[in-house]
PLY file of the C-alpha trace (Angstrom):
ply
format ascii 1.0
element vertex 165
property float x
property float y
property float z
element edge 164
property int vertex1
property int vertex2
end_header
19.22 27.43 -108.85
21.40 28.08 -105.84
20.92 25.69 -102.96
21.90 26.45 -99.37
24.56 24.41 -97.66
23.09 21.21 -96.32
22.99 21.31 -92.53
21.09 18.08 -91.92
23.78 16.45 -89.78
24.95 19.53 -87.88
24.02 20.10 -84.22
20.47 21.42 -83.91
19.41 19.92 -87.22
17.85 16.63 -88.23
18.13 15.07 -91.68
14.95 14.58 -93.67
14.24 12.06 -96.37
11.88 13.57 -98.93
9.39 11.48 -100.90
7.13 12.85 -103.60
3.50 11.81 -103.17
1.24 11.38 -106.18
-1.33 9.02 -107.67
1.12 6.53 -109.18
1.19 2.89 -108.11
4.87 3.11 -107.23
4.52 6.11 -104.91
4.03 3.85 -101.89
7.39 2.20 -102.65
9.24 5.51 -102.24
7.25 6.40 -99.11
7.93 3.03 -97.48
11.65 3.23 -98.31
11.84 6.76 -96.87
10.03 5.67 -93.70
12.14 2.54 -93.14
15.40 4.33 -93.82
14.40 7.27 -91.57
13.49 4.91 -88.72
16.79 3.09 -89.11
18.99 6.19 -88.82
16.75 8.48 -86.77
15.89 11.03 -89.42
12.60 12.63 -90.39
10.39 12.22 -93.43
9.12 15.04 -95.62
6.20 14.18 -97.90
5.67 16.55 -100.82
2.76 16.80 -103.22
2.77 19.10 -106.24
-0.47 20.02 -107.95
-0.61 21.41 -111.48
-0.83 25.16 -111.97
-4.21 26.70 -112.68
-4.29 28.74 -115.85
-6.10 32.03 -115.56
-8.84 32.54 -118.11
-12.38 33.85 -118.35
-13.64 30.79 -116.42
-12.27 31.84 -113.02
-14.96 30.00 -111.04
-14.24 26.74 -112.82
-10.51 27.19 -112.20
-11.10 27.78 -108.50
-13.15 24.58 -108.27
-10.44 22.64 -110.15
-7.76 24.00 -107.81
-9.81 23.13 -104.72
-10.33 19.59 -106.04
-6.60 19.22 -106.77
-5.73 20.40 -103.25
-8.26 17.99 -101.74
-6.81 15.10 -103.74
-3.26 16.03 -102.72
-4.35 16.17 -99.09
-5.91 12.69 -99.31
-2.76 11.34 -100.97
-0.64 12.90 -98.22
-2.95 11.39 -95.57
-2.45 7.96 -97.11
1.32 8.37 -97.35
1.53 9.70 -93.79
-0.36 6.62 -92.59
2.32 4.44 -94.22
5.08 6.42 -92.49
3.36 6.14 -89.11
2.70 2.41 -89.52
6.15 1.53 -90.83
8.34 3.85 -88.80
6.26 5.31 -85.97
7.12 8.81 -87.22
4.92 11.79 -87.95
6.06 13.15 -91.32
6.19 16.75 -92.41
3.85 17.55 -95.27
4.03 20.17 -97.97
1.82 20.95 -100.95
3.03 23.15 -103.78
1.49 24.24 -107.04
3.40 24.46 -110.31
5.74 22.37 -112.43
6.56 19.23 -110.42
10.29 19.11 -111.03
10.73 22.85 -110.45
8.69 22.79 -107.23
10.61 19.82 -105.88
13.86 21.66 -106.46
12.41 24.73 -104.71
11.37 22.66 -101.70
14.88 21.24 -101.43
16.43 24.68 -101.89
14.25 26.07 -99.11
15.00 23.36 -96.54
18.63 22.86 -95.61
17.79 19.65 -93.71
16.61 17.68 -96.76
19.37 15.11 -97.10
17.93 12.71 -99.68
15.20 12.71 -102.31
13.55 9.33 -102.77
11.56 8.51 -105.91
10.17 5.23 -107.14
10.51 4.05 -110.72
7.46 2.87 -112.62
7.19 -0.73 -113.67
5.51 -0.42 -117.06
7.18 -0.52 -120.46
7.01 3.28 -120.78
10.14 3.68 -118.64
10.73 4.81 -115.06
8.15 7.59 -115.19
8.23 11.26 -116.10
9.41 12.56 -112.72
12.30 10.10 -112.44
13.26 10.76 -116.06
13.04 14.52 -115.64
14.88 14.83 -112.33
17.46 12.09 -112.78
18.16 12.81 -116.41
17.96 16.57 -116.50
19.94 17.59 -113.50
21.51 14.58 -111.81
25.02 15.95 -112.23
24.04 19.16 -110.46
21.30 17.90 -108.17
21.45 19.53 -104.71
21.04 16.28 -102.71
21.52 12.57 -103.38
18.69 11.00 -105.32
17.55 7.45 -104.51
15.38 5.65 -107.05
13.49 2.69 -105.63
12.49 0.04 -108.19
8.70 0.00 -108.29
8.48 -3.80 -108.35
10.07 -4.30 -104.91
7.84 -5.88 -102.29
7.44 -4.53 -98.76
9.81 -7.25 -97.56
12.40 -6.30 -100.18
12.23 -2.65 -99.19
12.45 -3.48 -95.48
15.57 -5.57 -96.11
17.23 -2.83 -98.19
16.30 0.22 -96.17
0 1
1 2
2 3
3 4
4 5
5 6
6 7
7 8
8 9
9 10
10 11
11 12
12 13
13 14
14 15
15 16
16 17
17 18
18 19
19 20
20 21
21 22
22 23
23 24
24 25
25 26
26 27
27 28
28 29
29 30
30 31
31 32
32 33
33 34
34 35
35 36
36 37
37 38
38 39
39 40
40 41
41 42
42 43
43 44
44 45
45 46
46 47
47 48
48 49
49 50
50 51
51 52
52 53
53 54
54 55
55 56
56 57
57 58
58 59
59 60
60 61
61 62
62 63
63 64
64 65
65 66
66 67
67 68
68 69
69 70
70 71
71 72
72 73
73 74
74 75
75 76
76 77
77 78
78 79
79 80
80 81
81 82
82 83
83 84
84 85
85 86
86 87
87 88
88 89
89 90
90 91
91 92
92 93
93 94
94 95
95 96
96 97
97 98
98 99
99 100
100 101
101 102
102 103
103 104
104 105
105 106
106 107
107 108
108 109
109 110
110 111
111 112
112 113
113 114
114 115
115 116
116 117
117 118
118 119
119 120
120 121
121 122
122 123
123 124
124 125
125 126
126 127
127 128
128 129
129 130
130 131
131 132
132 133
133 134
134 135
135 136
136 137
137 138
138 139
139 140
140 141
141 142
142 143
143 144
144 145
145 146
146 147
147 148
148 149
149 150
150 151
151 152
152 153
153 154
154 155
155 156
156 157
157 158
158 159
159 160
160 161
161 162
162 163
163 164
């Protein structure tokens, strides 16, 4: 996928730190890191939620209800993440919701916004590994990723994140 030239630090532009919002325990770690880092350097925060695609079948009404519920959940998750950004950094984040494959949609969001300067993810803390999104994005395309990728260890406390960001 072709990505436009990054313009985040050019006149008339403002860098954005993008965090993916979901229902994982570690999500708040990535959001807090993005907020703290953005406040420190004067950038913005972009919060992105990706809901699963709805498969078309004979049960169209059920699918519409499932999609509406997924959008409502994503909106609540974005509300919660935005509250963290406001509390930690005093910033109002941008929000975006997409539908489709998570990794593909994240790459599309980055490709469509030349001011995204950093993608921030948080690694899971269980024995299963860092999590499917971190594994997929970092492992699959890290050598060709369009922006730097920061992976925040999920076990870090608020104080740890504040000191590092």
